[in-house]
N, C-alpha and C positions, 0 to 999 in steps of 0.2 A: 502494499499500500503505501502509494506517496500523498505525501501531506504537506499543504501551503501554509505558513504560517506568515502572518503580516506585521513585521518587527514592530517595536516602540522605542523612540529613544537613541538608537544607531545610526550608523550610516547604510549600512546595507538595508533595502528594501523589504527583502523578503528572506525566506529561509524554507528551501524544497528537502522536506526528510523522508527517505525512503526505509520503512521498517517491515522485518518481517519475522513473524514470529518473538518477537521483543527485543531483537537484536537490530542494531542500525547498520543500513544496507550501503546508503550513499545519503549526503548532506550537499546540498547547493545552495550558496550565498547568494542573492543578486543583489550587487553593489557591495560596498564596503572594501576594504583593504585587501587586494586580492591574494596578497601574499598569506597573510594574517587565517583569511577565511579558508584557505587552500589547506592549510596548516591543520586548522581546527576539524575540517572536513576529514583529511586523511588519520590525524589522531585517532578521530570518535568511530571509525567506520570498524565493523566489526564488535563492537562493545553491546552490553546491555543499556537497553535504556536507562534502568533504574542507576546503573555505575555512571554513564555519562550525565545525569542529573546532579549526581554528589558532587563529582568533581568542575561541574561549569557552572550550576548556581552561584549567583550572589557574587562573581565576579565584576568588579566597577572597574568603565572605560576612562579615564579623565574625569573624574567627579561626575559621569553624566547619570548613577546611580545604578548602570544597566553595562552590557557588552554584549558582543557577538557570541561569544559562549552561552552567557547569562541570558540572552533570547533564546538560543537554541536548547538550554533547560527549560524553557517557559513552554515553549512549542512542544517536546516532549512530553512536560508533565498533563499538556491537552491531551495525549495521545494515551497516557497511563489510564 
């Protein structure tokens, strides 16, 4: 299943997440810092949803109160 999440408070406009049986298969950020978002996507590929949430939740970017990893955690929480 591919889920599209409209982000809040970050440079990336959307996050597209493909999940199968509770495992993150693919992540694509639309917009944002290309190197960072590609890195995050590669690091979480193959991980359990709950593990990604634990590692990425509440990471702050420049005192925005959120970040690309945090928004990915929010997207995955909606799927859980």
